[in-house]
Structure formats: structure tokens, C-alpha cells
N, C-alpha and C positions, 0 to 999 in steps of 0.2 A: 823827113826821110821815111819811105815805106819799108816796113819790116819784112824780112824774108818770111813768107808764110810757113815754110818748113821749120823755121827756128823760133817761131813765136806761138803763144797760146792766148786764147781769148779770156779776158777777165771781166765779169759783170760786177759792178760795185753797187751794193744796196744803198750806201749812204747818199749817192747822188744820181743813182739809176743810170749811170753811164757804162758803156762797154768799150774797153780798150784792148789792144794787142800788146803783149810784153814779151821780152826774150824768155825762152824756156830756161828754167832754173833761177829766175828772178826771185828775190826774197819778198815777203809781204811788205817790208819797209821800202824796197825799191819800187814796188807797184804803187804804194801810197804816194811817193814823191812824183810819180808820173801822172797821178790822178789830179794833182793840185788841189787836194781837199783842204779845207780850213776846219780845224777841229780843236775846240777848247779842251785842254787837259788830255790830249791824246795825239796819236794813237798809242795804246799800251799793249793791245793784243787785237785779234780779229777772229770772226767766225768765218770759216772756210767750209762751204757746203754744210753750214750749220753745225760745225765742230769748232770749238775754240782752239786756236793755235797761237803760238808766239810769233813775233815779227821776224824771227829767224827762218820761219817756214818757207820752203822754196816751191814754186809752182811749176809743174811739168805737164799739166793737163788743164783744160778749161775749168774755171771755178767761179762760184758765186761768193763774193767776199763782202763782209760787213765789218768795218773798223770800229773798235770799242775804245771808249775813253775811261778816265778814272771814275766817272759818275756811274759806270755800270758795275754790277757785282763781279763779273769776270775780270774787268780791268783793275778793280781795286784788289782782287786776289793776287793778280800778277805783280802789282806794285808792292804789296805787302810781302809776298814771298821773296822778292828781290831785296827788300830791306832786311829780311831775315838773313839772306845770303851775305850781304855786306856786313851786317852785325857779327855774324859768325867769323868772317874773315878778319874783322877788326880785333875781336877777342883773341883769335889765333896769333895775330901779329904781335899783340902786346903780352899775351900770356900763353905761350906755346903749349904748356902743360895743363892749361885750364879747360874747363868743360862748360859749355853753354847748353841749357835746355830751354827751348822756346816753349813758353807756357800757354796760358789761357787768356782769352780776351777779357779784360776787366778795366773799368774806369776809362773806357774809350781808348784803350791801348792794349798792349800785350805784355803780360808779366813774363819776365825771363829770369830763370834761376842761373846763378853763376857759382861755380866751384873753382876758385882761383888759388887756394892756399893762403888767402889773406882776406881780411874784412872788405866787403864791398862798400866802400866809403863814397861820399859824393865826389871826391877827387878822382877815384877810380872810374866812376860812371862818366865824369867829364872827359877823362882821357880817352875812353872808348868812343864817346861821341865825336871827339876831335879827330880820331883816326878814321871813323866812318866818313866824316866830311872830307878828309884828304882823299879817300878812295873815290868818293863821288866827284870831287874837283878834278881828279886825274882823268876823268872821262874814259874809263877802261872798258873795252868791249867785253861782253858776256858771251862766251862761246858755248854751244850746245854739242855734246858728243854722244854718239850711239855706238856702244861696244858690246861684244859678247859678255853675258852676265858674269861668267867666271873671271873675266878680266876686271870688271867693276868690283867684284867681291875681293879680289886680290888687292886692288887699289885701296879700298876702304879698310881692309885688314891692316895694311901697312900704315895707314893713318890712325889706327886705333879706334875707328868708328864702329864700335861693337853693335849698336842698335841698327845701323844700316846693313851691316853684314848679315845679321839675323833675318832682317826683312827680305833682303835679296835672295838668301838661301831658301826661304820658305815659299817664294812666289812661283818658282818653276818656269821662269821666262828665259827665252833664248838670248834676248838682247835687252840692254838697260841703257836708259838715257841719264846723263849727268851733265852738270854745268861747271864752267871754269872761268875764274877771273884772275888774270895775271899769275897763273900757276896754281892758284888755290881752287880746289874742286869740292863740290858738294852735290847731294842728291835732293831733288824736290819733285813732288808728284804733279805739278801743274806748270803752266806757262810762266816764262820770265820776261823781263825787259831785255833789251839788246845792249844797253850801255849804262854804266853806273851814273852817268850825268843826268839820266832821266829821273833820278830820285831827288826831286826838287824840294821836298818838304818832309821833315820828320823831327823828332826830338827824343832824347833819352833823359829819364829822371830816376833818382834813387827811389826804390819802392819795396817796402817790407822785406828788407834783407837782400833784395835783388835789384832789378831795374825794370822800369816801365818804358816800352818802346811806343811812342805816340805816332799816329799815322793821320793822313788827311781825312777830312770828313767827306763822305760820299755826296752829301747834299751840297757842300761848298768845298771842292778840292783845293781851293786857295788857302784854306784855314785848317789847322789841326782840329780833330774832334775834341769837343769840350770835355775836359776831365770831370768825372763825377765820382763821388765817394761810393764805393761798393764793398765796404769792409765785410759785411755778412757773406756776400757771394764769394769773396776771396777766401774766407775761412772754410767755406764748403769745398772749394778747390783743394786747399791744403789737406783737409780731412780725407778727401778722395785719393790724393796722391800718397798719403800715409798707408791707405788700404792697398794701393797698388804695390808699394814697396813690401808690405807684409806678405802679399801673395807672390811676389817676385814676377809680376806681370805689369810692366810699365809701358810696353810698346806692342804694336801689332806683331812684330817678329817673335816676341816672347809668347804671345797668345797662339800664334800659328804653330809654334813648336809643340805646345800642349795639345792642340787638336790633332796634330799628326801623330802624337804618341798615344792618343786616346785618353788623355788625362784632363780634358777641358771640363768634364762634369763637375770636378772639384771646385773650379772657379765659379760655375753656375750656382752650385749649392751655397758657397760662402757668400757670393754676391746677394743672393736672395735672402739669406739669413741676416746679413747685415742691414739690408733694407727693412726687413721686418723689425729688427731690433731698434732701428732709428724711429720707426713709427710707434713702437712701444714707448720709447723715451719721450716722444712728443705727447702721447696720451698721458704719461705720468706728469709732464709739465702742466697740462691742462687741468688735471685732477688736483694737483698741488696748489693751483691758483684758484682758490675757493670762490672767487667772485665771477668766474667766467660763465656766461650764459649763451654765448654764441661763438662758434668756431668758423672762421672764414678761410676758404681755400681758393687761391687764384693761381693761374699759370697760363702760359701761351698755348697756342694750338698744338695738339698732340703731345702735350707734356705728361699725359697720364694722370691728370688731376682727378678724373672720375674714379679710377681704381684707387688712387691715393685716398680719396674721400671714403671709399668703401672699406679699405683695409684699416684706416684710422678709426672708422666707426666700430669695427670689430674690436680693436684694441681698447676703445673707450668702454664698450660693453663689458669686456673682461676686467675692467677696472671699476665697475659698478656705476658707470655713467651711461644713461640711455641717450643715444644720438637721435635727434629729430630732424630729418632732412627738409630743407626749404629750397625751392627752386626760384632763382631770381627771374627766370623767364616768365613766371606768373605775374610779375610786377611790371610787365611792359605796359606802356600807355596805349590807348586806342591808336590804331595805325595812323589815322589822319592827324593825330597830335604829335607824331614822331618827328624828330629833327630830320633835315635833309642834308646830303653832302654837296660838294661843289658841282656835282653833275646833276643835281636836282632830284636824286633818288633817295628814298628813305634810308637813313643810316641806323640800322638796328644794332650796330656795334657801339654806338655812342652811349655814354653813361646816361645822357639825357633822354634816351628812349625808355628809361625806367621811370616809374612813378615814385620818385624819391620821398616826397612827403608821406605818402601812404605807407611805404616800407618802414620809415623811421617811426611813424606813429604806431604801427602795429607791433613792431619789435619792442618799443618802450612799454606798451601795454602788456605784452607777454612777460617782460622782465619784472613787471610789478605783480605778476600772478593773475592778471586778468585774462578773460577768454576773448578770442577774436575769431572772425570768419576770414579765412585766407582767400585771396582772389584766385581766379583761374583764367589764363589767357588762351583764347581760341585763335590759333594761328590761321585757320581757314577764313574766318570772318574778320580777323584783325581787331577783335574786341576783348576788353577786359570784362570778365563775368564774375558773378558770385559763385563760389564753388560748393557751398554747403558744408565744406570741411571746417569744423570748429576746433580750435586748439587752445589748450591751457598748458603752460610750462610748469612742471613740478620740480621739486628740489633736486632730484637726482637726474635731471634731464638738461641737455644743452642743444641748442639749435646748431645744425651744420649746414653751411651755405657754401656752394661751389659756383664760381663764375669768373669771367675775365675781369670784372670790376671789383672783386671782393677786397682788394687791398687799397682801392682808391678812397682816401679819407672822406671825400664828399659823399660817398655812398652811405656812410654811417655817421654823418656829421653831427646828428642829434642824439647819438647813443653814447652812454658812459664808456669811456675808453677802457676802464678796468674790467668791464664785462665782456670784452672782445679778445679773442685770441686769433692771430693771423698767421697763416701758413702760405708760403710761396713754394709751389711745386713745379719743377721743370727739369729737362735733361740738361744739367748744368755742366757736366764734364764727364768724359768717358775714358779714352785711351789715346796715346800718342802713336803716330805712324812710326816715327823715330825721334831722336832728340831735337831735330830742327823742323819737323813737320807735325803741327798740331791738327786735330780733326775738328772742324766747326760743329758744335752741337746743334746748330740750326739744321745741318744735314741729317742728324738723328731724327729730329722731329719731322722733317719733310718726308723722309723715307717711311716713318711710321704712318704718316697721313696718307701717303700714296697707297700703302697696303690696305689701310682701313677703308679709304674711299672706294677702292676697287672691290673689296670683299663685302662691305656692308651697305654701300651707297650706290653701287652700280656706276661708279664714275671712273673714267679712264685716267691713266697716269698723265696723259696730255692735258686733260681738263684740270687736274689737281695742280700741275705745274703752271698752267695759265693763271690760276687764281692765287697762287702762292705770294706773288709780290703784293697784292692787295691785302692778304692776310697779315703779312709782315708789317705793312704800313699801319694797320690797325693795332698791332702789338706795340709798335714803337710809340704810338699815341696814347694807348689806354692801359698798357700793362707794365712795360719795362720802367717807366718813370717812377712807379710805386713799389717796385719789388723790395727795396730796402726798408719799407714800412713793416715787413713781416717780423713776427716774433721769432720765427724759425724758418729756415729754408730746407727743403727736402729735394735731394738730387735723385731724380727718377731714372737716370741713365745707368746702365750697367756695363761692366767691362766687356762682357761677351756679346752684347746685343747686336752689333752690326754683322757679326758672323751668322747669327740666326736670321736677321732681316734679309741677308743676301739670298737665302733659300726661297723667299717668297717675292722679293722685289725684282729680281732679274727678269723673270718672265713678263712681269707687268711693264717694266721700263722698255723691254725689247719691242713692245708694240707701238711705241711712239714713232710716227713716220718721219723719215729724214727731211721731208719737204716742208716741215713746220718749224716755227721759231723755238718751240719747246724741246725740239730734238737736242739742241746743244746742252741743255741742262740734264736731260735723260742720259745722254752719252757720257757726260762728266760723272754722273752718279754711278753709272755702270762701271766705268773705269775704276772709280774709287772703291766700290764694293769688292772688286776682284783682287784687292790687296788682302782680303780676309779669307782664310780657310773656312769654307762653309760648315756650319754646325746645325744639325737638324733640331727642330723645336721640341722633339719628344722628350728631351732632357729637362724641359722647363716644368715647374710645378703648376697646377691648375689655378693657383692664386697669383701667379706672376703678373706683374704690371704689364709686361709685354703681351700677355694674352688678350688685353683690351684691343690690340691691333691685329694679332696673329690668329685669334680664335682659340677655342678650347678652354675658356675661363669658367670657373664655377660661379663667378659673379654674374648677375643679370644686369644688362645695360639697356 
């Protein structure tokens, strides 16, 4: 049957490169069914003119559509948000006066804090999981509503959702979206699934006084992500949340209120002071451990490990220990000896691009008090050269080594463990949007990198976004598996930082053109940043870790 041209719109599908006409007002799910696409683990959301939308979205004009599965970042985010929604509904059903706080990603799941008026026992967790599965089995539709913001504020006020009310009051928006399942409503800042039955895989487990919500693996969505022990990281999260409670700033709504009152500078000053205090405590640990001759600092891209290294070195000097910097880059093998990746290109992020025998031999010599000549790597020629720099390690000196492989045990496999002190630095946790919306710290690092690449490397946001999946792939392979090897973890994120980052990132992200794949991520980040009341960087001290990315640091990079 030929569709009436006046009542239809043209849809171009990127998945199969077909063009079809559909009824005006069709949802993306309706369109998907007409396309007869075959998709493993999907669809869960879609890009519409390079903006990610839920399958509730209705088309009224010609569009370019690309359907996304669970194996995509956006698809997994939609799936996980919907799990949070169903978990919150299950807790409400069983404990109407209880409070759920969706926490941080840990152990390949999400830690959730429960305040129920009783102990969170294994049987409590089992009951909540059973209720979630009942909601999923009922195949309940998930409705999307758009209402005047004052109406949404009134709705969440009556529900007692204080964190959501604060957020919505500080955003200054005319209209607000919220979602509903069978009369239960909640607010989420991204796309959702359309029906509870789409939540085919999850699990709940008791975890550190709360529960762990386990989600599918992106690499194999038919399996749950493999649980890993991350006790040290969890302790950092708990420490940071104690700080938030001390400051009375746990959510973006709390922070926005402070900015609007002109009181955010207090949060900046306390955050900076506490970071410096943490570095001073790390330096004290190193000094107290008399056998330490080498401090190793690792972290993923844009974690601030360079500034962490510099500030820790200042603290070591103030404690009577002279830090001697060593660059792992100088231990690169000659280029033709470097390993290659699956594309046949040199893999300089591989541990095996380094001359490990030479590194271990020279470090052992230094630990014995012998003199060595350090190598120098010439990046232009791709050759390892003699530097002429001779070094002998004295009693009041320690080597300080910063690099992505610094916590990999194979890097220092021939060195005495008691002479090493390992630090993992990263943006580990920052602030919640509200009780049910956590902020991925990966976004912190990506935004830092976008600003730095533009300011210091002449690189557009589009190019940084294009390269980011490859960067993340390298981190998953070479950094994250070894983070628990650290003697101490240092959280480089600060409560206030995304408000400051907004002032520089918006103009850079705005330049990403709509007709490229990277636009979807640029658009998402822009929407996300606009939850934060902007805070000008003038309030930051010149030694702030954020200055590494924003500029104005007194450190030399």
C-alpha cells in the first residue's frame, strides 16, 4: 500500500542504508519494525540526525536514523539507567519510606546505598531482586512525559525527592522530562528503554552494607560483567562521600545553590586543601617506609597524574626527601623493535614497547648506589640514544616515575618490592546529579582532555572524540587491570570541577559539526554540562590540578 505523501516522512537508515516512508508521528520503535532490521542485543536507542534519542521518540520530519545496541556506549547507558529506574521502583514497593542512592561503578557493577530502617541483609537484597524480576516479567511500558518544570517540581516535592527538587529549581528550564512505570515516576537525564521486558540480564548482590547491581558486559551482552575485587577503589569512594556530607554538597542541586548564592569559593578552597592534605599524607607514608627508593605513579588519560607527580614531589621535598624524576618514555625500544597491533601499526602504548631488561638493570644498579647513564629516546628518529646524563641515587633521594604502566608488575618484575611505592591517580568520583543519577567519571577525564587538546595541542574536540574509544581500549588493557596493585589511590576529581570545565568546554564542543559521527557525543556532553551552574576559573589556586588542563598553573609541563 502506498503511503499518503502528505501524511508520511522519509527516514534514511544508516544501519542498512535503506530509505523508507513512514507515517508522521511514528515512534523510532515503529520505524525499526518497518525496516525489518536484524540486530543482536538491540535496538535500545538510536541516533537521530546524530543525536541519541530513546525509542519513544516520534518523527515528524525527514531524519537520518542509526539504531544502537547494547554493545554501544549509548545503548549500555540507556539499559543501565532503566535498571536504576526498576531498582528504585522495587525499593519503593517494598520499603515505601526507604531511600536508595545509586552510587558509583565498582567491581563491574554499581554500588547502591540503601537506608531502609533495617539492616541490608542478603534476604533483603534477594527480596528486592525478586521484585525487580516481577516488574520485568510484567512487561510494563515505560512512558516519557514532558511537563512545565513547576509541575515536575511539585510532583517530586510531594514524593519527598529533595535532591531532584533542588536540581530542577536551579536549572532554570521551562519544561522537564520525566519517566513513568505503572504510576511510579522518576527523573533521568538520558534516554530509557520503552518496556521493562527489555531488561533481560542483571543481578543484585549484597555488597559492603548496601548492594551491587550487576549489568551486562559491553563486550558480550549475553553475560554479566565479570566481578572483580576493587576494595581500595571502594574505600576512596566512601572517603569522598564523607567529604561531601561534611560540606553539605552531595548533588549538583546542592552545588548550584551555592554558586547562585556566591558561596561556591568555600567548596573550591576546602576541596583544594583536602587534596593537598592527601598528598602530604602520601608523602609521609613514603618517608615512613624507610626502604622506598622508587615512587611509581600511574593513571589513565587526563587523570592529572602529571600534576599529582609534581605536587607529591613538593611534599616529599618538604619532608626532607629529594625526588629524582625518571621518564619511562626514554626507555622505548628502537621503533623497528616495537610491537605492532592487530592493524599492523606500531603499538607504543604496549608495555612491550619499553626496554624492560634495561630499565630493571639500571634501577637495580641505582638502588645499590651505583652510577648509571640514563638513555634518551629520540622521537624524531625512533632511536634509543645515550643521553650523557649520569645518575647516582643518594640516601635522601627517591626516583619518581610517572606513566601508564607504572603499576604493571611486569614493568618492575626484577626490582625488590619493598623498595617500590605505587600510587594510582585518577578522577575516581566527583558528585551526583541526584540520588538516582550518578555522573560517570570517564566524562570528567574526557572533558579535561578535550580542553587540553584544544588549548595545548591544536586539536579539535571532534578529533579528541574520534580518538577517545581507542584511548579507552588501551586503558582497559594496560591500566585498569592493575589499579588495585597501588599502595594508595589518589582521587584527582573535585566536587566543583565540572562547573569550571563548563566555562571552557562549551565553546569547543559547539564547533563539532552536526554531520559527523562525533556530534552525538559532543551534543550529549553539552547537555550534561548545562546541568551545572558555571563557575569561573579565577577562584582556582595556581597549583590546582585542574590548571594542568585549564591553564594558569605555576607548574611547568
